[in-house]
Backbone as JSON, one array per atom type, in Angstrom:
{
  "sequence": "MDTDSRIEGRGLGGRNIVEVIRTMRPELRKSDRKVADVVLEDPRRILNATVGETAALAQVSQPTVLRFTTAVGCNGFPDFKIRLAQSLALGTPATHSVLLDTDQPETVAEKIFDYTMTSLDWARSRLDKQAMNKAVDILTAAKSIVFFGFGASGIVARDAQQKFPLFGVPCGAELDSHQQVMVASMMKEGEVAFVISNTGTTRSIIEIARIARGNGATVICLTGSDSPLTNYCDVSLIVETLENTNMYTPTTSRIAALVVIDILSTSVAMRRPAEYQARIHQMKRQLSDMRRMQPL",
  "N": [[119.58, 113.09, 99.22], [117.29, 112.16, 101.77], [114.88, 109.45, 102.35], [112.41, 110.37, 103.5], [112.5, 113.13, 102.89], [112.51, 113.0, 100.14], [110.03, 111.89, 99.62], [108.29, 113.84, 100.74], [109.05, 116.01, 99.16], [108.0, 115.32, 96.75], [105.4, 115.62, 97.18], [104.11, 113.5, 98.48], [103.8, 112.92, 101.13], [101.8, 111.68, 103.73], [99.95, 110.71, 101.96], [97.77, 108.39, 100.19], [99.01, 105.23, 100.61], [99.17, 103.22, 98.71], [99.17, 104.65, 96.33], [101.46, 106.11, 96.68], [103.37, 104.1, 96.51], [102.96, 103.27, 93.86], [103.69, 105.61, 92.51], [106.36, 105.94, 93.27], [107.57, 103.63, 92.4], [109.22, 103.36, 89.94], [111.75, 104.31, 90.77], [112.63, 102.67, 92.73], [114.74, 100.05, 94.12], [115.59, 97.06, 92.26], [114.86, 94.65, 93.54], [113.17, 95.66, 95.51], [111.14, 96.61, 93.91], [109.88, 94.26, 93.23], [108.5, 93.64, 95.55], [106.84, 95.86, 95.6], [105.27, 95.38, 93.32], [103.85, 93.1, 94.08], [102.32, 94.14, 96.16], [100.79, 96.1, 94.82], [99.38, 94.49, 93.1], [97.59, 92.99, 94.67], [96.5, 94.42, 97.22], [94.9, 93.84, 99.49], [95.47, 91.23, 100.1], [98.09, 91.41, 101.03], [97.61, 92.86, 103.28], [96.8, 91.05, 105.16], [98.99, 89.48, 105.47], [102.11, 88.16, 106.73], [105.5, 89.34, 107.34], [107.19, 87.36, 106.4], [105.48, 85.87, 104.73], [104.86, 87.82, 102.82], [107.39, 88.23, 101.73], [107.79, 85.73, 100.58], [105.79, 85.7, 98.62], [106.72, 87.74, 96.96], [109.08, 86.72, 96.26], [111.51, 87.4, 97.47], [113.91, 88.32, 100.04], [113.22, 88.49, 103.61], [114.45, 90.77, 104.89], [114.51, 92.44, 102.67], [111.83, 93.07, 102.27], [111.36, 94.59, 104.56], [113.13, 96.68, 104.08], [111.92, 97.76, 101.84], [109.52, 98.81, 102.94], [110.53, 100.91, 104.4], [111.62, 102.42, 102.35], [109.38, 103.45, 101.09], [108.5, 105.23, 102.91], [107.54, 104.37, 105.4], [107.5, 103.38, 108.88], [108.67, 100.72, 109.35], [107.24, 97.34, 109.06], [104.74, 96.94, 110.5], [103.73, 99.61, 110.63], [103.51, 100.09, 107.93], [101.44, 98.3, 107.24], [99.32, 99.42, 108.64], [99.01, 101.87, 107.31], [98.41, 100.86, 104.82], [95.95, 99.67, 105.31], [94.49, 101.97, 105.88], [94.56, 103.19, 103.39], [93.08, 101.4, 101.83], [90.65, 101.72, 103.05], [90.03, 104.29, 102.35], [89.51, 104.24, 99.64], [89.23, 102.66, 96.36], [92.12, 100.96, 95.34], [94.66, 101.82, 92.91], [94.91, 99.54, 90.84], [95.36, 99.16, 88.21], [97.9, 99.35, 87.16], [98.95, 96.86, 87.07], [97.9, 95.4, 84.93], [97.35, 92.47, 83.16], [98.42, 90.38, 80.45], [96.82, 88.21, 80.22], [94.38, 88.93, 81.23], [90.86, 88.97, 81.15], [88.21, 90.64, 79.24], [86.25, 91.58, 81.11], [87.73, 91.78, 83.43], [89.65, 93.64, 82.66], [87.96, 95.84, 82.29], [87.08, 96.27, 84.94], [89.52, 96.92, 86.21], [90.37, 99.2, 84.81], [88.27, 101.02, 85.28], [88.53, 101.18, 88.09], [91.13, 102.24, 88.29], [90.86, 104.69, 86.94], [88.93, 106.05, 88.48], [90.24, 106.23, 90.94], [92.41, 107.78, 90.18], [91.15, 110.17, 89.41], [90.14, 110.94, 91.88], [92.52, 111.39, 93.21], [93.48, 113.58, 91.69], [91.48, 115.47, 92.29], [91.87, 115.89, 95.04], [94.24, 117.26, 95.06], [93.96, 119.54, 93.63], [94.31, 123.02, 93.22], [92.3, 125.09, 94.86], [92.1, 127.88, 95.09], [93.39, 128.78, 92.8], [91.62, 127.74, 90.93], [89.29, 129.25, 91.49], [90.25, 131.79, 90.81], [90.72, 131.44, 88.09], [88.11, 131.08, 87.17], [87.07, 133.62, 87.73], [88.54, 135.16, 85.89], [87.79, 134.03, 83.42], [85.08, 134.58, 83.46], [85.06, 137.34, 83.16], [86.17, 137.65, 80.67], [86.53, 138.83, 77.28], [86.75, 137.26, 75.07], [87.68, 133.85, 74.45], [90.36, 131.69, 73.77], [91.3, 128.42, 73.17], [94.16, 126.41, 73.34], [95.97, 123.61, 72.15], [97.68, 120.44, 71.63], [97.45, 117.16, 70.13], [96.24, 114.85, 72.51], [95.67, 116.9, 74.26], [94.68, 118.72, 72.49], [92.22, 117.6, 71.92], [90.92, 118.08, 74.31], [90.88, 120.85, 74.17], [89.13, 121.23, 72.0], [86.8, 120.21, 73.12], [86.38, 122.09, 75.13], [85.91, 124.4, 73.62], [83.55, 123.66, 72.43], [81.8, 124.02, 74.45], [81.07, 126.66, 74.46], [78.55, 128.03, 74.78], [78.14, 127.92, 77.55], [80.34, 129.29, 78.58], [79.76, 131.79, 77.58], [80.89, 133.73, 75.93], [82.56, 134.51, 72.8], [84.35, 131.66, 71.71], [87.29, 129.94, 70.78], [89.18, 127.24, 69.29], [92.38, 126.23, 68.8], [94.46, 124.09, 67.05], [96.43, 123.7, 65.23], [99.83, 124.4, 64.68], [100.86, 126.61, 63.23], [98.58, 128.2, 62.9], [98.04, 128.65, 65.55], [100.13, 130.36, 66.34], [99.53, 132.58, 64.75], [96.99, 133.35, 65.75], [97.53, 133.79, 68.5], [99.3, 135.9, 68.27], [97.65, 137.95, 67.55], [96.08, 138.45, 69.7], [94.73, 140.36, 72.47], [94.48, 142.72, 75.22], [92.07, 141.85, 77.66], [91.24, 139.59, 76.47], [91.42, 135.98, 76.67], [93.88, 133.53, 76.73], [93.89, 130.15, 76.77], [95.86, 127.68, 77.55], [96.72, 124.29, 77.02], [98.42, 121.56, 78.22], [99.56, 118.52, 79.17], [102.13, 117.64, 79.93], [103.43, 120.08, 80.03], [105.77, 120.89, 78.91], [106.02, 121.17, 76.22], [107.49, 122.88, 73.69], [106.39, 124.57, 71.7], [103.83, 125.17, 72.7], [104.48, 126.5, 75.04], [105.65, 128.72, 73.86], [103.42, 129.85, 72.62], [101.96, 130.66, 74.87], [103.73, 132.59, 75.83], [103.74, 134.47, 73.71], [101.02, 135.28, 73.56], [100.62, 136.36, 76.1], [102.49, 138.4, 76.03], [101.26, 140.12, 74.3], [99.26, 141.19, 75.78], [97.12, 139.6, 76.5], [95.39, 137.6, 78.93], [96.69, 134.72, 80.41], [95.86, 131.4, 80.96], [96.76, 128.24, 82.15], [96.37, 124.7, 81.79], [97.71, 122.02, 83.2], [99.73, 119.08, 83.95], [101.57, 119.16, 86.02], [103.84, 121.12, 88.07], [105.14, 122.69, 85.84], [107.47, 123.93, 83.25], [105.79, 125.5, 81.67], [104.1, 126.91, 83.38], [105.47, 129.16, 84.13], [104.89, 131.12, 82.32], [102.33, 131.89, 82.57], [99.34, 133.43, 83.86], [97.55, 132.25, 85.58], [97.72, 129.01, 86.89], [96.44, 125.87, 86.46], [96.93, 123.03, 87.96], [96.63, 119.77, 87.28], [97.07, 116.96, 88.53], [97.53, 113.59, 87.75], [97.4, 109.96, 88.07], [99.08, 108.95, 86.03], [100.6, 106.45, 84.01], [103.14, 104.83, 82.01], [102.51, 102.46, 80.8], [101.75, 100.42, 78.04], [99.11, 99.75, 77.74], [97.66, 101.55, 79.13], [94.93, 103.78, 79.71], [94.34, 107.24, 78.82], [94.3, 108.88, 81.48], [94.85, 111.45, 82.25], [93.7, 113.05, 80.32], [90.98, 112.6, 80.77], [90.7, 113.7, 83.34], [91.34, 116.34, 82.75], [89.2, 117.04, 81.09], [87.15, 116.95, 82.96], [87.85, 119.12, 84.56], [87.49, 121.2, 82.72], [84.71, 121.03, 82.49], [84.04, 121.82, 85.08], [84.95, 124.49, 85.1], [83.47, 125.69, 82.95], [80.83, 125.3, 83.8], [80.85, 126.67, 86.24], [81.34, 129.29, 85.38], [79.03, 129.73, 83.84], [77.11, 129.68, 85.84], [77.56, 132.08, 87.05], [76.6, 133.93, 85.34], [74.01, 136.33, 84.46], [70.48, 135.94, 85.33], [68.82, 136.03, 83.08], [70.49, 135.19, 81.06], [71.06, 132.57, 81.8], [68.54, 131.56, 81.45], [68.37, 131.57, 78.71], [70.24, 129.59, 78.11], [68.93, 127.35, 79.15], [66.77, 127.32, 77.4], [68.09, 126.77, 75.0], [68.98, 124.17, 75.62], [66.52, 122.85, 75.74], [65.67, 123.07, 73.1], [67.63, 121.56, 71.8], [67.02, 119.11, 72.91], [64.51, 118.69, 71.78], [65.22, 118.33, 69.13], [66.33, 115.84, 69.22], [64.29, 114.1, 69.61], [62.23, 111.67, 68.12], [60.47, 112.53, 65.29], [57.03, 112.41, 64.25], [56.07, 110.69, 61.26]],
  "CA": [[118.29, 113.37, 99.86], [116.79, 110.96, 102.42], [113.59, 108.98, 101.86], [111.31, 111.26, 103.92], [112.58, 114.37, 102.14], [112.13, 112.72, 98.76], [108.58, 111.7, 99.59], [107.65, 115.13, 100.96], [109.34, 116.87, 98.01], [107.14, 114.95, 95.64], [104.01, 115.8, 97.59], [103.53, 112.21, 98.8], [103.64, 112.75, 102.56], [100.43, 111.56, 104.2], [99.06, 110.29, 100.89], [97.42, 106.99, 100.04], [100.28, 104.51, 100.47], [99.16, 102.48, 97.45], [99.56, 105.57, 95.27], [102.86, 106.43, 96.93], [104.14, 102.99, 95.96], [102.87, 103.32, 92.41], [104.43, 106.77, 92.04], [107.78, 105.78, 93.53], [108.05, 102.35, 91.9], [110.33, 103.4, 88.98], [113.04, 104.65, 91.36], [112.99, 101.69, 93.75], [115.67, 99.0, 93.72], [114.93, 96.0, 91.53], [114.22, 93.72, 94.49], [112.07, 96.38, 96.15], [110.05, 96.68, 92.94], [109.15, 92.99, 93.3], [107.56, 93.79, 96.65], [105.85, 96.85, 95.17], [104.35, 94.75, 92.37], [102.96, 92.21, 94.84], [101.38, 94.99, 96.9], [99.88, 96.73, 93.88], [98.54, 93.47, 92.48], [96.52, 92.59, 95.58], [96.79, 95.04, 98.53], [94.18, 93.21, 100.59], [96.2, 90.01, 100.46], [99.25, 91.81, 101.83], [97.11, 93.37, 104.55], [96.67, 89.92, 106.07], [100.2, 88.66, 105.37], [103.25, 88.47, 107.59], [106.69, 89.72, 106.59], [107.66, 86.16, 105.7], [104.55, 85.55, 103.64], [105.05, 88.84, 101.78], [108.67, 87.93, 101.1], [107.6, 84.55, 99.74], [105.0, 86.1, 97.46], [107.54, 88.57, 96.09], [110.3, 85.96, 95.97], [112.65, 88.17, 97.97], [114.19, 88.03, 101.44], [112.46, 89.29, 104.57], [115.05, 92.1, 105.02], [114.14, 93.26, 101.51], [110.49, 93.58, 102.54], [111.5, 95.65, 105.56], [113.77, 97.82, 103.41], [110.89, 98.34, 100.97], [108.59, 99.63, 103.72], [111.25, 102.15, 104.73], [111.8, 103.18, 101.11], [108.14, 104.16, 100.75], [108.19, 106.21, 103.94], [106.9, 103.8, 106.59], [108.39, 103.02, 109.99], [108.6, 99.29, 109.54], [106.13, 96.61, 108.46], [103.45, 97.24, 111.15], [103.27, 100.92, 110.19], [103.12, 99.92, 106.53], [100.13, 97.65, 107.17], [98.33, 100.4, 109.1], [98.78, 102.82, 106.21], [97.76, 100.11, 103.75], [94.55, 99.55, 105.71], [93.89, 103.29, 105.7], [94.42, 103.42, 101.95], [91.97, 100.59, 101.34], [89.42, 102.29, 103.61], [89.76, 105.55, 101.65], [88.98, 104.04, 98.31], [89.77, 101.57, 95.57], [93.49, 101.2, 94.91], [94.89, 101.88, 91.46], [95.54, 98.28, 90.46], [95.5, 99.07, 86.75], [99.3, 99.26, 86.78], [99.33, 95.47, 86.92], [97.13, 94.73, 83.9], [98.05, 91.3, 82.65], [98.03, 89.97, 79.1], [95.81, 87.15, 80.34], [93.13, 89.48, 81.75], [89.68, 88.96, 80.29], [87.62, 91.98, 79.12], [85.57, 92.03, 82.31], [88.76, 92.17, 84.38], [90.2, 94.9, 82.15], [86.97, 96.88, 82.59], [87.12, 96.55, 86.37], [90.77, 97.57, 86.56], [90.43, 100.54, 84.23], [87.35, 101.84, 86.06], [89.15, 101.42, 89.39], [92.29, 103.11, 88.12], [90.41, 106.02, 86.56], [88.26, 106.69, 89.62], [91.26, 106.56, 91.92], [93.21, 108.88, 89.64], [90.34, 111.38, 89.5], [90.09, 111.33, 93.29], [93.85, 111.95, 93.48], [93.53, 114.91, 91.09], [90.58, 116.35, 93.03], [92.44, 116.23, 96.34], [95.43, 118.09, 94.9], [93.64, 120.72, 92.82], [94.39, 124.29, 93.95], [90.97, 125.72, 94.79], [92.26, 129.31, 94.87], [93.69, 128.95, 91.38], [90.37, 127.48, 90.22], [88.43, 130.42, 91.64], [90.82, 132.89, 90.04], [90.48, 131.14, 86.68], [86.69, 131.35, 86.9], [86.94, 135.09, 87.7], [89.12, 135.65, 84.64], [86.95, 133.56, 82.31], [83.8, 135.29, 83.54], [85.26, 138.71, 82.69], [86.83, 137.64, 79.36], [85.8, 139.25, 76.08], [86.77, 136.07, 74.24], [88.59, 132.82, 74.97], [90.91, 130.78, 72.77], [91.93, 127.26, 73.76], [95.27, 125.91, 72.53], [96.48, 122.31, 72.57], [98.08, 119.46, 70.61], [97.2, 115.76, 70.46], [95.18, 114.64, 73.49], [95.31, 118.23, 74.79], [93.85, 119.33, 71.46], [90.87, 117.08, 72.11], [90.37, 118.84, 75.45], [90.62, 122.21, 73.66], [87.92, 121.15, 71.2], [85.68, 120.03, 74.04], [86.16, 123.38, 75.79], [85.32, 125.31, 72.63], [82.19, 123.2, 72.19], [81.0, 124.48, 75.58], [81.03, 128.13, 74.43], [77.33, 128.63, 75.35], [78.29, 128.05, 78.99], [81.29, 130.37, 78.85], [79.03, 133.03, 77.33], [81.62, 134.65, 75.06], [83.14, 133.78, 71.67], [85.43, 130.74, 72.07], [87.93, 129.27, 69.66], [90.12, 126.16, 69.63], [93.44, 126.17, 67.79], [95.26, 122.89, 67.19], [97.51, 123.77, 64.25], [100.9, 125.23, 65.24], [100.95, 127.9, 62.53], [97.39, 128.96, 63.23], [98.19, 129.06, 66.94], [101.0, 131.54, 66.39], [98.79, 133.69, 64.15], [95.92, 133.79, 66.65], [98.15, 134.32, 69.71], [99.93, 137.17, 67.92], [96.61, 138.96, 67.38], [95.3, 138.61, 70.92], [94.92, 141.65, 73.13], [93.99, 142.84, 76.58], [90.66, 141.51, 77.81], [91.04, 138.25, 75.91], [92.07, 134.93, 77.45], [94.5, 132.38, 76.06], [93.83, 129.01, 77.67], [96.79, 126.72, 76.96], [96.56, 122.97, 77.63], [99.53, 120.64, 77.98], [99.73, 117.7, 80.36], [103.53, 117.67, 80.34], [103.84, 121.46, 80.26], [107.13, 121.08, 78.4], [105.99, 121.33, 74.76], [108.05, 124.21, 73.45], [105.5, 125.42, 70.91], [102.75, 125.65, 73.57], [105.1, 127.52, 75.9], [105.82, 129.91, 73.02], [102.09, 130.44, 72.45], [101.66, 131.37, 76.12], [104.59, 133.77, 75.89], [103.29, 135.44, 72.7], [99.71, 135.81, 73.95], [100.8, 137.21, 77.29], [103.22, 139.59, 75.6], [100.34, 141.01, 73.59], [98.28, 141.73, 76.72], [96.09, 138.64, 76.88], [95.59, 136.85, 80.17], [96.98, 133.33, 80.05], [95.58, 130.34, 81.92], [97.2, 126.94, 81.66], [95.93, 123.47, 82.42], [98.86, 121.15, 83.02], [99.76, 117.98, 84.9], [102.55, 119.34, 87.09], [104.43, 122.46, 88.14], [106.01, 122.56, 84.69], [107.98, 125.2, 82.71], [104.69, 126.28, 81.11], [103.49, 127.77, 84.4], [106.23, 130.41, 84.23], [104.41, 132.07, 81.32], [100.88, 131.96, 82.73], [98.83, 134.21, 84.98], [96.95, 131.27, 86.49], [98.07, 127.65, 86.51], [95.6, 124.81, 87.02], [97.73, 121.81, 87.91], [95.73, 118.62, 87.43], [97.97, 115.81, 88.59], [96.86, 112.29, 87.73], [98.27, 108.82, 88.29], [99.42, 108.43, 84.7], [101.83, 105.68, 83.84], [103.49, 104.69, 80.6], [102.16, 101.15, 80.31], [101.17, 100.55, 76.7], [97.67, 99.53, 77.79], [97.04, 102.52, 80.04], [94.14, 104.86, 79.11], [94.84, 108.57, 79.15], [93.51, 109.44, 82.59], [95.08, 112.9, 82.3], [92.7, 113.68, 79.45], [89.69, 112.53, 81.46], [90.74, 114.69, 84.42], [91.3, 117.67, 82.13], [87.82, 117.26, 80.64], [86.37, 117.25, 84.16], [88.17, 120.5, 84.95], [86.79, 122.08, 81.77], [83.3, 121.03, 82.91], [83.95, 122.64, 86.3], [85.12, 125.89, 84.72], [82.36, 126.18, 82.13], [79.62, 125.33, 84.63], [81.01, 127.74, 87.23], [81.15, 130.57, 84.67], [77.61, 129.84, 83.48], [76.33, 129.96, 87.05], [77.77, 133.48, 87.42], [75.92, 134.79, 84.37], [72.71, 136.79, 84.95], [69.37, 134.99, 85.21], [68.3, 135.98, 81.71], [71.4, 134.4, 80.22], [70.84, 131.19, 82.16], [67.27, 131.17, 80.83], [68.68, 131.27, 77.3], [70.9, 128.29, 78.08], [67.89, 126.34, 79.33], [66.02, 127.27, 76.14], [68.95, 126.05, 74.05], [68.94, 122.76, 75.97], [65.21, 122.31, 75.35], [65.65, 122.95, 71.64], [68.45, 120.4, 71.46], [66.25, 117.93, 73.29], [63.45, 118.52, 70.77], [65.84, 117.8, 67.91], [66.69, 114.41, 69.42], [63.09, 113.29, 69.66], [61.78, 111.2, 66.8], [59.27, 113.23, 64.85], [56.1, 111.52, 63.53], [56.14, 110.78, 59.8]],
  "C": [[117.75, 112.1, 100.49], [115.38, 110.64, 101.93], [112.45, 109.93, 102.22], [111.31, 112.55, 103.12], [112.14, 114.15, 100.7], [110.62, 112.57, 98.64], [107.86, 113.03, 99.76], [107.86, 116.04, 99.76], [108.47, 116.57, 96.82], [105.68, 115.03, 96.01], [103.33, 114.51, 97.99], [103.29, 112.01, 100.28], [102.18, 112.7, 102.96], [99.45, 111.07, 103.15], [98.75, 108.8, 100.97], [98.67, 106.19, 99.74], [100.33, 103.69, 99.18], [99.61, 103.38, 96.3], [101.0, 106.04, 95.45], [103.74, 105.35, 96.31], [104.14, 103.05, 94.44], [103.71, 104.45, 91.83], [105.94, 106.56, 92.18], [108.39, 104.54, 92.89], [109.24, 102.45, 90.94], [111.7, 103.65, 89.61], [113.46, 103.68, 92.48], [114.04, 100.71, 93.21], [114.89, 97.87, 93.06], [114.2, 95.03, 92.46], [113.05, 94.37, 95.21], [110.86, 96.48, 95.21], [109.24, 95.39, 92.92], [108.11, 93.05, 94.42], [106.45, 94.77, 96.26], [104.82, 96.22, 94.25], [103.37, 93.82, 93.07], [101.91, 93.02, 95.59], [100.34, 95.58, 95.95], [98.91, 95.72, 93.25], [97.35, 93.1, 93.37], [96.8, 93.15, 96.98], [96.12, 94.33, 99.7], [94.87, 91.91, 101.04], [97.39, 90.33, 101.36], [98.82, 92.29, 103.21], [97.03, 92.27, 105.61], [97.9, 89.03, 106.1], [101.25, 89.09, 106.39], [104.41, 88.92, 106.71], [107.17, 88.53, 105.77], [106.78, 85.79, 104.53], [104.68, 86.54, 102.49], [106.33, 88.58, 101.02], [108.54, 86.74, 100.15], [106.82, 84.9, 98.47], [105.83, 86.89, 96.44], [108.82, 87.88, 95.66], [111.55, 86.78, 96.3], [112.88, 87.77, 99.43], [113.34, 88.91, 102.35], [113.09, 90.67, 104.8], [114.7, 93.02, 103.85], [112.75, 93.86, 101.7], [110.55, 94.74, 103.52], [112.14, 96.89, 104.94], [112.78, 98.53, 102.49], [109.96, 99.25, 101.76], [109.24, 100.96, 104.12], [111.37, 103.04, 103.5], [110.56, 103.97, 100.72], [107.64, 105.03, 101.9], [107.51, 105.69, 105.18], [107.95, 103.44, 107.64], [108.24, 101.53, 110.3], [107.33, 98.67, 108.98], [104.79, 96.87, 109.16], [102.87, 98.59, 110.71], [102.8, 100.86, 108.74], [101.72, 99.32, 106.43], [99.01, 98.58, 107.65], [97.98, 101.37, 107.97], [98.11, 102.14, 105.03], [96.28, 99.95, 104.05], [93.82, 100.87, 105.54], [93.62, 103.58, 104.23], [93.22, 102.65, 101.4], [90.64, 101.12, 101.86], [89.03, 103.56, 102.87], [89.18, 105.34, 100.28], [89.69, 102.91, 97.59], [91.18, 101.87, 95.13], [93.63, 101.15, 93.41], [95.63, 100.63, 91.01], [95.75, 98.15, 88.97], [96.95, 98.88, 86.32], [99.77, 97.83, 86.62], [98.38, 94.74, 85.98], [97.96, 93.6, 83.32], [97.56, 90.94, 81.26], [96.93, 88.92, 79.13], [94.47, 87.65, 80.86], [92.02, 89.41, 80.71], [89.05, 90.35, 80.26], [86.95, 92.48, 80.38], [86.57, 92.46, 83.39], [89.41, 93.48, 83.97], [89.27, 96.05, 82.48], [87.03, 97.28, 84.06], [88.38, 97.33, 86.75], [90.84, 99.0, 86.03], [89.47, 101.48, 84.96], [87.97, 102.19, 87.42], [90.28, 102.44, 89.29], [91.86, 104.54, 87.83], [89.76, 106.75, 87.73], [89.27, 107.09, 90.7], [92.09, 107.75, 91.46], [92.45, 110.2, 89.71], [90.26, 111.87, 90.94], [91.41, 111.95, 93.71], [93.93, 113.38, 92.94], [92.66, 115.9, 91.86], [91.21, 116.81, 94.35], [93.61, 117.2, 96.23], [95.16, 119.37, 94.1], [93.63, 121.98, 93.69], [93.07, 125.04, 93.78], [91.07, 127.23, 94.55], [92.55, 129.6, 93.4], [92.43, 128.72, 90.54], [89.44, 128.68, 90.3], [88.93, 131.6, 90.82], [90.6, 132.68, 88.55], [89.04, 131.43, 86.29], [86.45, 132.86, 86.83], [87.4, 135.64, 86.35], [88.24, 135.26, 83.45], [85.6, 134.27, 82.29], [83.91, 136.69, 82.96], [85.83, 138.78, 81.27], [85.92, 138.14, 78.24], [85.72, 138.1, 75.07], [87.81, 135.12, 74.82], [89.07, 131.96, 73.8], [91.64, 129.66, 73.5], [92.99, 126.7, 72.8], [95.72, 124.55, 73.05], [96.85, 121.45, 71.38], [97.67, 118.07, 71.06], [96.02, 115.6, 71.41], [94.73, 115.97, 74.09], [94.46, 119.0, 73.78], [92.4, 118.87, 71.55], [90.18, 117.82, 73.25], [90.02, 120.26, 75.0], [89.34, 122.25, 72.84], [86.68, 121.02, 72.09], [85.34, 121.34, 74.74], [85.47, 124.36, 74.85], [83.86, 124.95, 72.38], [81.25, 123.67, 73.31], [80.85, 126.0, 75.6], [79.71, 128.71, 74.94], [77.44, 128.84, 76.86], [79.26, 129.17, 79.35], [80.69, 131.74, 78.54], [79.73, 134.07, 76.5], [82.16, 133.83, 73.88], [84.33, 132.93, 72.12], [85.99, 130.09, 70.8], [88.82, 128.16, 70.17], [91.11, 126.03, 68.5], [94.36, 124.98, 68.06], [96.46, 122.85, 66.24], [98.57, 124.77, 64.73], [100.99, 126.59, 64.56], [99.77, 128.79, 62.87], [97.46, 129.45, 64.68], [99.02, 130.32, 67.07], [100.26, 132.77, 65.85], [97.76, 134.25, 65.12], [96.51, 134.42, 67.92], [98.75, 135.7, 69.46], [98.91, 138.3, 67.8], [95.78, 139.17, 68.64], [95.65, 139.91, 71.63], [94.32, 141.62, 74.53], [92.49, 142.57, 76.65], [90.33, 140.14, 77.26], [91.84, 137.24, 76.74], [92.61, 133.83, 76.55], [94.54, 131.25, 77.08], [94.66, 127.89, 77.04], [96.74, 125.4, 77.74], [97.73, 122.08, 77.23], [99.77, 119.83, 79.23], [101.17, 117.71, 80.85], [103.99, 119.07, 80.7], [105.23, 121.76, 79.77], [107.17, 121.23, 76.88], [106.38, 122.76, 74.4], [107.1, 125.13, 72.69], [104.34, 125.96, 71.75], [103.28, 126.71, 74.53], [105.27, 128.83, 75.12], [104.49, 130.62, 72.8], [101.71, 131.23, 73.69], [102.46, 132.66, 76.2], [104.1, 134.86, 74.93], [101.98, 136.09, 73.14], [99.83, 136.75, 75.14], [101.52, 138.49, 76.93], [102.35, 140.59, 74.89], [99.2, 141.51, 74.49], [97.18, 140.77, 77.13], [96.42, 138.02, 78.23], [95.72, 135.38, 79.81], [96.69, 132.4, 81.22], [96.12, 129.04, 81.33], [96.57, 125.82, 82.46], [97.01, 122.44, 82.15], [98.91, 120.11, 84.14], [100.73, 118.12, 86.04], [103.03, 120.79, 87.09], [105.53, 122.53, 87.1], [106.53, 123.91, 84.21], [106.87, 126.1, 82.15], [104.12, 127.27, 82.11], [104.21, 129.11, 84.55], [105.71, 131.49, 83.29], [102.9, 132.29, 81.44], [100.5, 132.79, 83.95], [98.18, 133.32, 86.03], [97.29, 129.88, 85.97], [97.16, 126.67, 87.24], [96.37, 123.5, 86.86], [96.83, 120.63, 88.26], [96.59, 117.36, 87.37], [97.18, 114.52, 88.64], [97.89, 111.19, 87.91], [98.62, 108.15, 86.97], [100.61, 107.51, 84.81], [102.01, 105.39, 82.36], [103.23, 103.3, 80.06], [101.42, 101.28, 78.99], [99.66, 100.38, 76.69], [96.92, 100.61, 78.56], [96.2, 103.56, 79.3], [94.66, 106.21, 79.57], [93.98, 109.19, 80.24], [93.71, 110.95, 82.71], [94.06, 113.63, 81.45], [91.33, 113.7, 80.12], [89.63, 113.58, 82.56], [90.66, 116.1, 83.86], [89.89, 118.01, 81.65], [86.91, 117.59, 81.82], [86.6, 118.69, 84.6], [87.5, 121.5, 84.02], [85.31, 122.16, 82.12], [83.1, 121.91, 84.14], [84.01, 124.12, 85.95], [83.91, 126.42, 83.97], [81.07, 126.28, 82.94], [79.68, 126.47, 85.64], [80.81, 129.11, 86.6], [79.69, 130.77, 84.34], [76.77, 130.21, 84.69], [76.49, 131.4, 87.51], [77.08, 134.44, 86.45], [74.56, 135.2, 84.93], [71.59, 135.8, 84.63], [68.86, 134.89, 83.79], [69.19, 135.16, 80.79], [71.22, 132.91, 80.52], [69.53, 130.67, 81.56], [67.49, 130.82, 79.36], [69.37, 129.92, 77.16], [69.87, 127.16, 78.22], [67.05, 126.2, 78.06], [66.8, 126.5, 75.08], [68.93, 124.56, 74.32], [67.63, 122.12, 75.55], [65.14, 122.11, 73.85], [66.5, 121.78, 71.16], [67.71, 119.11, 71.77], [65.15, 117.64, 72.27], [64.03, 117.92, 69.48], [66.11, 116.31, 68.02], [65.46, 113.5, 69.46], [62.67, 112.9, 68.25], [60.47, 111.89, 66.44], [58.36, 112.26, 64.09], [56.19, 111.75, 62.02], [54.85, 111.36, 59.24]]
}
């Protein structure tokens, strides 16, 4: 497969070139990765650099720099710099991938904020709006909703269950594998199984989706890619983030998933009748009263 086909196949065509580089970095040649690291570390510096200066910074040859620009889908160094300028104009690049052991807390804070905001923007631009609307339709009509997840996805499931007043129907969150099988096996038509897995390859979660759907429940999944899990779901919400495996990297996929849960719960609440929304406002006021310090 040629470079252009590989980039298009991964959904990178026309995307922020900084994120294209970050996404493709693991499959680049070793010398090309040196150029990628220099670009990711300080894109603005490269924007004003020549081919020779870039080669010197990366400690590679000038032909290697030119080969790198082709590998990431550009037509030479001038085209690469144009796309780099466009990327910087669109927003803050995800420089978190180059966190250094010598970074001070203030630098770590800046990089993590930058990385998270860029990743959320990436997820927003790729979210299927039709799938989102369909999920809201299903959740609005549901008799009950059960959220399933493990680990970080379990945290998202708990957060979703905690928002049951907004969903307006009984909501549960199952994190234990045995309990998940029991609950999924008892689900029926009119109920919704909402399965959460960033990888979408966890066999037990796939089995839960299969069991719940086999019993007549509607299954929605929230996952990070077009994964095997989607084959067992009626609606798939693919929330792709710029996750990497660096040991210092925060779980941006979890943050993006929590945002999607907020979108779903708020959208469902807004479709409820006025009297129900009035009850939500009353509940909010009562919670606010509880937080105020009462006079002794």
